[in-house]
N, C-alpha and C positions, 0 to 999 in steps of 0.2 A: 366565551371559553378562552382561556390563557393558554397561548400557543409557544409561550417561552419555558425553555426547559429550566429545571433546577440547577444550580452551578454546584451543588453538593456532591461529591464523589463517594461512592461506597464501594471499596475495593472488593474485587471478586477474590474470593478464596477458594481452594481446591486442595487435594491430597498432596499435589506437587508444589505448591505455592511456596511453601517454607523452605523448599530445597532450591528455587530458582534465584539467580542474582542477575537481573535486567537492568542495565543502566538507563538506557532511553527507550521508550515505547513511542513510536512515530506512526500515525494513521495516514495513509493516502486516499484522498477523498476528492470527489467533484461535484457530486449531487446529480450529474448527468451520465447516462449510460453511453458506452460506446467511444469515450475519449481516450481510453489506453490507461487507466488507473492501473491494471494488474501489470501491463507492459512495463510503466514506470517503476511500479513496486519492484518487479524482477530485475530490470535494468539498474536500478539504485543498490538493491541487495548485491548483485553480482560485482559492481564496482566497489562495493565496501569489501566484500569478501575477498576480492583480488588485493586489496591493500591491507589484508591481515586483520581486518577487524572481524569479530565473532557477530554473526547475524542470523536471524531467525525471521521466518515470515508467517503470520497467523492469516490464513484465508478466511476474512469474515463474511465473504459472499457465500453464504450458506447453500443458499438456492440455484445460483449460477456460477460456480467456481471456475477459474481460468488458471490459476497458478500451477496447478499440477500437470496439465498439458503444456504449459511454457517451459517447465522444468523436466518433462519427461518422466514424471513421476507417477507410479501407481501404488495402491495399497495391497495388502492390508498394513496397517501399523502393528506394533507388538507391544503388549504391557510391559511396564518396567516395574522396579521395586516399589515405587510410590506414585506412579502415573504412566501415562502414554508415552512411548518414545516415538519422537518425530522422526519422519524420514529425513535423508541428507541428500542435497542435490552433489552434483559432480565437483562443485568448488566448496563444498563442505557447509552449505545454508542450510539450518534445520527449517523444516517445512511441515506444517500441518493444515489440513483441510478436511471437511466433512466428507469429500469425495473419497478419501483413504479408508472412511468407515463404512463404506456401502459395499453390498455384494456385488454392484455392478456400477461402473463410472457412468452409466446411462440412466440409473435409476433416479427418478426426480424425488426432492424433497418437498413435499406439499404441507407446509407448516404454516400457522399463523404467527404473528409478531412475537407473543411472549415466548414461543418455544424456539423462535430463532435466537433471542436475547439470551435465552437459557443456554444454549449451544454455543455461543460466543464466549460467555464467561466460563464455559467448561473447556473449551479448546485453550483458554488463557491459564485457568487454575490447575487442571488435571493433565497438563503435558509437562513432561520433564525437560524444560528449555535449558537448565544448568545455567553456566554463565555465558551472558551475551553482552555485548556492548550495545546492539540495536536490535530491537524486534520492530519489523514493519508490519502493521496491519493494514491488509488490502480490503477496503470498505465495498459494499455494493452500492449501486446507484440509489439516491434518495435521500432524504433528510429524517427518516422516521426511525424504526425499532432498532435496526441494526448499528446505524451510526450513534444513535442516542445511547444504547448500552455500552457502545464501545468507550464513548466519552466520558460516562458517569460510573463505569464499573472497572475500567482499566486506568492505570495511572500514565495517561497519555501526555507526553511531554509536548507534543506539538503536532501539527497537520500539516502535510504538503497537498497544496491544491492543484489538482490537474484539470487543464482546458484546453480548448481546441480554438481556432480563430474565428469560427462562426458568431455572429451576434446572439443567435439563440443560445448556443452554448455557455456563452459567457453569462448571459442572464440567468440561466439556471444554476450555473457554479457561483453567482454571486449569492443566490439563495443558500448554497452550502456555506458560504462565507459568514452570513448572518448567523446562521444555526450556530456555528462554531464559537462566534463572539458571543452569543447569547448564553451559551453553556459555559464559557470561560476558558476555552482551551485555545492557545495562541496558535495561528497560522504562522509556519516558519518559512515558507516559501511557496511559490506558484511555478509550475511547469507547464509550458505550453506545448502540447503535443500535435504532430501532423502540421507543424507551421508552414512548411514550404516544401516544394520538390525541386531537387537539382537535376538538371537535364545532364545526363552523362555524356552526351556528344558535345554539348557546348559550356557546360558548366553554369548555365543561367538559372538563377533562382525563380520558380513558378509558384505564386501563391495561389493554390488551387482553390482553397476555401475561403479565398477573400482576404482583405487586410486584417492584421492582428488586432484581437480586442483584448489583448493580455494586460494592457496598461491600465484598463478599467477594473479588472479583476484585482491587480495589485494594488491600486490605490483603494478600493473597497476592503481589501484584507490588511493594508498596511504592512505590507510584506514584499519582501524582493522577489523579482523574476529569475529563479535559478538557472533556468536554461530553456531555449527554443529547440524542439527536436524535430527533425525532417521526415518526411515520407520516403521510406527507403524499401524497395520491394525484396530486397535480400533478407532485410530484418523480419518482414512477414513469413519468409520461407522459412528460416531458422526458428521462429516462435512457434510456427505450425508443427516443426519437426520435433519440438521439445528442446532445442537448444539455444534459448535465450542467452545462456552463459557464453555462447560463442560471439555474440553480437559485438561488433566493433564500430563505433560511431565516433567522429572527431568531438563531438560535443559531451561525451561521457566524462572526462576528466575535469571539465569546468563544472558539471553537476555535482561531481563528488566534492570537489573543494569547496563550492558554494554550500552544499548540504552540511559538511562537516563542521565548516565555520558557524552555521547558524544553530547546528544541533551538536555541541561538542560533548564529549565523554570526559571522565576522570581519568587522570593519568593512573596507571596501576598502583603507585605508591601514595594515592589520594583516596583509593577506595575504602 
């Protein structure tokens, strides 16, 4: 059996596709669950929005969406003239998620792969994104249907790969790296989440999950380490309250600068 995906991309079309102008589509991926892909997506989107970039988030984790809770957003969404109107966060980030289309946020989506893939292409092509500098796509765990559909059907400029210090996590993330390479989508950077904990009393760094394996991931990916994010209980509290846009970390400016340099957009007069 041939397990290597085709490099050919077939753009996903929809009723709103011809009205949207999106400069960069960047997927956030890891292959591993529980490493903080949605957190990194939300943190990056917020940092971009604070610096006046026009940002959207497509929540491609159809069966396990986290983005709505992180931003404190609930459906329903409203139909527009040519497509669905995404919800907007407090800082103006446009967000779409399958959870906004359900009667109850606790309602499960029990679908096989083809339906999940179709949902992702519809969230891309049937949503009125308008003019965006960056659209971030929050991918679910794994290297199958959802990730493959996103890479082959959306004009993905690059991937931010998220990992954590554990050797097991880095091994699975490297699988995702090889998948992206086989499909031909560049990895623009690596984020190591939960890298360490800073003791508030002493300021000492504690490596709770052991030594970092980020270098192994960056070497495999051929991409830079964008940032190492700490474990911070106040961050978890804000995220649970739907206030990710209020998160303040000393590492955020460095993450923003590194991301914008690796995934630049055109100046307004170049579009």
